[in-house]
C-alpha positions as CSV (number, residue, x, y, z in Angstrom):
1,M,22.6,13.5,32.0
2,H,18.9,12.9,32.9
3,I,17.8,9.3,33.2
4,G,14.3,8.2,32.4
5,Y,12.4,4.9,31.9
6,F,10.3,3.9,28.9
7,G,7.3,1.6,29.2
8,L,4.9,3.2,31.7
9,N,1.7,2.0,29.9
10,Q,2.6,-1.5,28.5
11,G,2.7,-5.1,29.5
12,P,2.3,-5.7,33.3
13,F,2.1,-2.0,33.9
14,C,-1.3,-1.8,32.3
15,R,-2.5,-2.9,35.8
16,P,-3.0,-0.1,38.3
17,E,-1.2,-1.8,41.2
18,N,1.9,-2.4,39.0
19,M,1.9,1.0,37.5
20,A,1.8,2.6,40.9
21,V,4.7,0.4,42.1
22,L,6.7,1.3,39.0
23,V,6.4,5.1,39.1
24,Q,7.0,5.2,42.9
25,H,10.0,2.9,42.5
26,L,11.4,5.1,39.7
27,E,11.0,8.3,41.8
28,K,12.6,6.7,44.9
29,S,15.5,5.4,42.8
30,G,16.5,8.8,41.4
31,F,15.1,8.5,37.9
32,E,14.2,11.9,36.4
33,S,11.2,10.8,34.2
34,V,8.9,8.0,33.0
35,W,7.6,7.8,29.4
36,T,4.7,6.1,27.6
37,G,4.5,4.4,24.2
38,E,1.5,4.7,21.9
39,H,-0.5,2.8,19.3
40,V,-4.2,3.7,19.6
41,V,-5.1,0.6,17.7
42,V,-2.9,-2.4,16.6
43,M,-3.3,-4.3,13.4
44,D,-4.9,-7.8,13.5
45,P,-3.6,-10.0,12.0
46,H,-0.1,-8.5,12.5
47,E,1.6,-7.1,9.4
48,A,4.5,-4.8,8.8
49,P,5.2,-2.0,9.5
50,S,3.2,-2.5,12.7
51,P,5.9,-3.2,15.3
52,V,3.9,-5.4,17.8
53,P,1.5,-8.3,17.9
54,P,-2.3,-7.5,17.9
55,E,-2.6,-8.6,21.6
56,T,-0.1,-6.1,22.8
57,P,-1.7,-3.8,25.5
58,F,-1.3,0.0,25.4
59,L,-3.1,2.0,28.0
60,D,-4.1,5.4,26.8
61,T,-1.3,7.9,27.2
62,V,-3.3,10.7,28.9
63,A,-4.9,8.3,31.3
64,S,-1.6,6.7,32.2
65,L,0.2,10.1,32.7
66,S,-2.7,11.3,34.9
67,F,-2.5,8.1,37.0
68,A,1.3,8.5,37.4
69,A,0.9,12.1,38.4
70,A,-1.4,11.1,41.3
71,H,1.1,8.5,42.6
72,T,4.3,10.6,42.4
73,Q,5.6,14.0,43.6
74,S,8.6,14.9,41.5
75,L,8.9,12.4,38.6
76,K,8.5,14.0,35.2
77,L,5.9,12.5,33.0
78,G,6.6,12.0,29.3
79,S,4.5,11.0,26.3
80,G,7.0,9.0,24.3
81,I,5.4,9.5,21.9
82,I,1.8,10.7,21.2
83,L,1.0,10.1,17.5
84,L,-0.1,13.7,17.0
85,P,-1.7,13.5,13.5
86,Q,-4.2,10.9,14.9
87,R,-5.4,13.3,17.5
88,N,-7.8,16.2,17.7
89,P,-5.3,18.9,18.8
90,V,-7.9,21.1,20.6
91,V,-9.1,18.1,22.7
92,L,-5.5,16.9,23.3
93,A,-4.3,20.4,24.4
94,K,-7.1,20.4,27.0
95,E,-6.3,16.9,28.2
96,L,-2.5,17.5,28.5
97,A,-2.9,20.9,30.1
98,G,-4.9,19.0,32.8
99,V,-2.0,16.6,33.3
100,D,0.4,19.5,33.7
101,V,-1.8,21.2,36.2
102,L,-2.5,18.1,38.2
103,S,1.2,17.1,38.3
104,N,2.2,20.7,39.2
105,G,4.2,21.2,36.0
106,R,5.8,17.8,35.3
107,L,4.6,17.1,31.7
108,L,7.0,16.4,28.9
109,F,5.1,16.4,25.6
110,G,6.6,14.0,23.1
111,V,5.1,13.8,19.7
112,G,5.6,11.7,16.5
113,V,4.1,11.5,13.1
114,G,3.2,7.8,12.9
115,Y,4.1,5.2,10.3
116,V,1.4,2.5,10.1
117,P,-1.0,3.3,7.3
118,R,-3.9,1.0,8.6
119,E,-3.9,2.8,12.0
120,F,-4.7,6.0,10.1
121,E,-7.3,4.2,8.0
122,A,-9.1,3.0,11.2
123,M,-9.3,6.6,12.4
124,G,-10.5,8.1,9.1
125,I,-7.4,10.2,8.8
126,P,-5.6,10.2,5.4
127,Y,-2.1,8.8,5.8
128,E,-0.7,11.2,3.3
129,E,-1.7,14.1,5.4
130,R,0.1,13.0,8.5
131,G,3.1,15.4,8.1
132,A,1.0,18.4,7.4
133,R,-1.2,17.6,10.4
134,M,1.8,17.1,12.6
135,T,3.2,20.5,11.8
136,E,-0.1,22.3,12.2
137,H,-1.2,20.4,15.3
138,I,1.9,21.4,17.2
139,E,1.1,25.1,16.6
140,V,-2.6,24.6,17.5
141,V,-1.6,23.1,20.9
142,R,1.0,25.9,21.4
143,A,-1.6,28.5,20.7
144,L,-4.1,27.1,23.2
145,W,-1.4,26.7,25.8
146,T,0.0,30.2,25.5
147,Q,-2.3,32.8,24.0
148,D,-4.5,35.1,26.1
149,Q,-7.1,35.1,23.3
150,P,-6.5,31.8,21.4
151,E,-7.0,31.9,17.7
152,F,-5.8,29.8,14.8
153,S,-6.5,29.5,11.1
154,G,-5.1,26.4,9.4
155,Q,-5.8,23.7,6.9
156,F,-7.2,21.3,9.5
157,T,-8.2,23.4,12.5
158,S,-9.5,27.0,12.9
159,F,-10.9,28.8,15.9
160,S,-11.3,32.2,17.5
161,G,-13.4,33.7,20.2
162,I,-12.7,30.8,22.6
163,Q,-10.9,30.1,25.9
164,S,-9.5,26.8,27.2
165,H,-8.6,27.0,30.9
166,P,-6.7,26.1,32.9
167,Q,-3.6,26.5,30.8
168,P,-0.5,24.5,31.7
169,V,1.5,25.3,34.8
170,Q,4.8,25.4,33.0
171,S,5.8,28.6,31.2
172,P,5.6,29.3,28.4
173,H,4.3,25.7,28.0
174,P,5.4,22.1,28.6
175,P,8.5,21.2,26.5
176,I,7.6,19.7,23.1
177,H,9.9,16.9,22.1
178,V,9.6,16.0,18.4
179,G,10.4,12.4,17.5
180,G,11.4,10.9,14.2
181,M,14.5,9.8,12.2
182,S,13.8,11.3,8.8
183,P,15.3,14.6,7.5
184,I,11.8,16.1,7.7
185,A,11.5,15.1,11.4
186,H,14.9,16.7,12.1
187,R,13.8,19.9,10.4
188,R,10.5,19.9,12.3
189,A,12.3,19.5,15.6
190,V,14.6,22.4,14.8
191,A,11.8,24.6,13.7
192,Q,9.1,23.7,16.3
193,G,10.5,21.6,19.1
194,D,12.0,22.3,22.5
195,G,13.7,18.9,22.0
196,W,14.2,15.9,19.7
197,Y,13.5,12.2,20.7
198,G,15.3,9.3,19.0
199,F,14.1,5.8,19.8
200,F,16.1,2.6,20.1
201,L,19.4,4.1,18.9
202,N,22.9,2.9,19.7
203,L,25.9,5.2,19.9
204,E,26.6,5.0,16.2
205,A,23.0,5.6,15.1
206,T,22.8,8.5,17.6
207,E,25.9,10.1,16.1
208,A,24.4,9.8,12.6
209,A,21.1,11.2,13.7
210,L,22.7,14.2,15.4
211,S,24.6,14.8,12.2
212,G,21.3,15.0,10.5
213,I,20.0,17.4,13.1
214,R,23.1,19.7,12.6
215,K,22.4,19.6,8.9
216,A,18.7,20.6,9.5
217,E,19.9,23.5,11.7
218,K,21.6,24.9,8.6
219,E,18.5,24.5,6.5
220,V,15.7,25.9,8.7
221,E,15.5,28.8,11.1
222,R,15.1,28.0,14.7
223,P,12.9,30.5,16.6
224,S,15.0,32.3,19.3
225,G,12.4,31.7,21.9
226,L,12.9,27.9,21.8
227,G,16.4,28.0,23.1
228,E,18.8,25.1,22.6
229,L,17.4,21.8,21.3
230,E,17.3,19.1,24.0
231,I,18.3,15.7,22.8
232,T,16.6,12.6,24.3
233,I,17.5,9.0,23.2
234,T,16.2,5.6,24.1
235,P,19.2,3.2,23.6
236,P,18.7,-0.6,23.1
237,G,19.0,-2.3,26.5
238,P,20.9,-1.4,29.6
239,V,23.8,1.0,29.7
240,D,26.8,1.4,32.0
241,M,28.5,4.6,33.2
242,D,31.0,4.6,30.3
243,T,28.2,4.4,27.8
244,V,26.3,7.2,29.4
245,R,29.4,9.4,29.2
246,R,29.8,8.5,25.5
247,F,26.2,9.5,24.8
248,E,26.8,12.7,26.8
249,D,29.9,13.5,24.7
250,L,27.8,13.2,21.6
251,G,25.5,15.9,23.0
252,V,22.7,13.8,24.4
253,D,20.8,15.4,27.4
254,R,18.5,12.5,28.4
255,L,18.6,8.7,28.2
256,V,15.2,7.0,28.5
257,L,16.1,3.4,29.3
258,M,14.3,0.1,28.8
259,R,15.4,-3.4,29.7
260,S,13.8,-5.3,26.9
261,F,10.7,-5.4,24.6
262,E,9.8,-8.7,26.1
263,D,8.8,-7.0,29.3
264,M,6.1,-5.0,27.4
265,G,4.5,-7.6,25.2
266,P,1.2,-9.4,25.3
267,R,2.5,-12.2,27.5
268,A,4.3,-10.0,30.0
269,D,3.5,-11.1,33.5
270,E,4.5,-10.5,37.1
271,E,7.9,-12.0,36.4
272,A,8.3,-9.3,33.8
273,R,7.3,-6.7,36.3
274,D,9.9,-8.0,38.7
275,R,12.6,-8.0,36.0
276,V,11.9,-4.3,35.3
277,L,12.0,-3.4,39.0
278,G,15.3,-5.3,39.3
279,F,16.6,-3.4,36.2
280,I,15.6,-0.1,37.9
281,D,17.5,-1.0,41.1
282,Q,20.6,-2.1,39.1
283,T,20.6,1.0,36.9
284,A,20.2,3.3,39.9
285,T,23.2,1.6,41.6
286,D,25.4,1.4,38.4
287,L,24.7,5.1,37.5
288,K,24.7,6.4,41.0
289,L,21.3,8.0,40.7
290,F,20.8,8.3,44.5
């Protein structure tokens, strides 16, 4: 079981000195990976379905992963997740290829479709197109990362006669982890993803989600080149060794842990930083990570 940490670019870790301490502490403590969250903009005043208050800080994912790469040697760097329909996939492919190159092949590319209509409105992207954009953008990024002569002709993006170098270090490309709980997300993960990422799921919810993925595997064809679907879960709160084993028995490959949402909110301070560092120490001890 791989063990990661969620919350690289939020709360007190929006400050460079704290982010550097966090990622170095994770690496020293035996964690496999660190993951960002993402909302490019947040609704003000707060309204559902936005999950956070408007003052909640989110450092940009690409900037955060680049900073983390410069302060670590082996820690894997995950976008958990990038709201892909809100991005220009040609620009994003360039940015993230740079992260993979500068980290010497440590990028984990997590993507999600998004679910807050007003975020899309602010970016001038029709909310009803988000699923189609997600599906197409994954293939745009894959083309730019792998093709000798990149070309693509789609509904939203078309190009030929171009190059985008350097391509990522990882071959054939950094693993693509598709997030989402809907049947459509499950089918997309099976058809396009190297992995699937489920966020804030307990054991029972994980079992139900994996049942949905097994159903999707019967409904859509998985390309042979993708291999076995890797399963990543963020559970609510700390876990002990018994809980890790129970997730593993369900077929989970990676747990991306977090202590509490209170450590990442707009009022998170140095005490929140210290609580997280203590949580990392305790987790490393309890799970025998080093």
